[in-house]
C-alpha positions as CSV (number, residue, x, y, z in Angstrom):
1,M,98.7,70.9,80.4
2,P,100.3,74.0,81.9
3,F,100.6,76.9,79.5
4,T,104.4,77.0,80.1
5,S,104.6,73.5,78.6
6,L,103.3,74.7,75.3
7,T,105.4,75.9,72.5
8,I,105.2,79.7,71.7
9,D,103.2,78.9,68.6
10,D,100.8,76.6,70.4
11,F,100.2,79.1,73.2
12,A,99.7,81.9,70.6
13,A,97.2,79.7,68.8
14,Q,95.3,79.0,71.9
15,L,95.3,82.7,72.8
16,A,94.0,83.6,69.3
17,A,91.3,80.8,69.3
18,G,88.6,83.0,70.8
19,T,88.2,80.7,73.8
20,S,87.9,82.1,77.3
21,T,91.3,80.9,78.3
22,P,94.1,81.6,78.0
23,G,93.4,85.3,78.1
24,G,95.0,88.6,79.0
25,G,96.2,87.4,82.4
26,A,98.0,84.5,80.9
27,A,99.5,86.6,78.2
28,A,100.7,89.2,80.8
29,G,102.2,86.3,82.8
30,L,104.1,85.2,79.7
31,M,105.4,88.7,79.2
32,A,106.5,88.9,82.8
33,K,108.3,85.5,82.5
34,L,110.1,86.7,79.3
35,S,111.0,90.0,81.0
36,A,112.5,88.0,84.0
37,C,114.5,86.0,81.4
38,L,115.8,89.2,79.8
39,V,117.0,90.4,83.3
40,Q,118.8,87.0,83.7
41,M,120.4,87.4,80.3
42,V,121.8,90.9,81.2
43,A,123.0,89.6,84.6
44,N,124.6,86.6,82.9
45,H,126.7,88.9,80.8
46,T,128.1,90.4,83.9
47,A,128.3,87.5,86.4
48,G,131.5,85.5,86.5
49,R,133.5,88.1,84.7
50,P,136.7,89.3,86.4
51,R,136.0,92.9,85.1
52,Y,132.8,93.0,87.2
53,A,134.0,91.1,90.3
54,A,132.9,94.1,92.5
55,V,129.3,93.4,91.6
56,E,129.4,89.5,91.5
57,E,127.4,89.0,94.7
58,R,124.7,91.4,93.4
59,M,124.6,89.7,90.0
60,Q,124.1,86.3,91.7
61,A,121.3,87.8,93.8
62,I,119.7,89.3,90.7
63,L,119.9,86.0,88.9
64,A,118.2,84.1,91.8
65,E,115.5,86.7,92.1
66,A,114.8,86.9,88.4
67,A,114.6,83.1,88.2
68,R,112.1,83.1,91.1
69,L,110.0,85.8,89.5
70,G,110.1,84.1,86.1
71,Q,108.9,80.8,87.8
72,R,106.1,82.6,89.6
73,A,105.1,84.4,86.4
74,G,104.7,81.0,84.7
75,E,102.6,79.8,87.5
76,L,100.4,82.9,87.2
77,M,99.7,82.1,83.6
78,D,97.7,78.9,84.8
79,A,96.4,80.6,87.9
80,D,94.7,83.2,85.6
81,A,92.9,80.5,83.7
82,A,91.8,78.8,87.0
83,A,90.5,82.1,88.4
84,F,88.5,82.7,85.2
85,G,87.1,79.2,85.7
86,G,85.7,80.3,89.1
87,V,84.1,83.4,87.6
88,S,82.5,81.2,84.9
89,A,81.2,78.8,87.5
90,A,79.7,81.6,89.6
91,F,77.9,83.1,86.6
92,R,76.5,79.7,85.7
93,L,74.6,79.6,89.1
94,P,70.9,80.3,88.6
95,R,70.0,83.9,88.8
96,E,67.4,83.2,91.5
97,D,70.0,81.5,93.7
98,P,70.8,83.8,96.6
99,S,74.4,82.6,96.8
100,R,74.9,83.7,93.2
101,A,75.7,87.4,93.8
102,P,78.2,86.8,96.6
103,A,79.7,84.0,94.6
104,V,80.2,86.2,91.5
105,S,81.6,89.0,93.7
106,D,84.1,86.6,95.4
107,A,85.1,85.1,92.1
108,C,85.7,88.4,90.5
109,K,87.8,89.5,93.4
110,V,89.9,86.3,93.1
111,A,90.2,86.9,89.4
112,T,91.8,90.3,89.9
113,D,94.5,88.9,92.2
114,V,96.4,87.3,89.4
115,P,96.8,90.4,87.2
116,L,97.7,92.4,90.3
117,E,100.5,89.9,91.2
118,V,101.8,90.0,87.7
119,I,101.9,93.8,87.9
């Protein structure tokens, strides 16, 4: 089940459970999603109001961009867990396996992509 489908309490319980996922990347994704929602809230207080007609086009662009960023942040919550799965799988390879070191390196690089995108 995607993390964004969980209630806040269920996500928080999973985060607190001491399991590998969700982790910090998923929590950061949630904060980014909530931040995008706050941007939408502010823009919605301006959009459609005659007093702010001069910035209506800009408010609509902000609303669309914040919605897109919020959607992506939610996707990144799950992408972080998937990336961690790759790191775990790489570390489970036998130490004597010559493909282990490059697999771990590659998986760790992928695992940094999600937090960097959240930032």
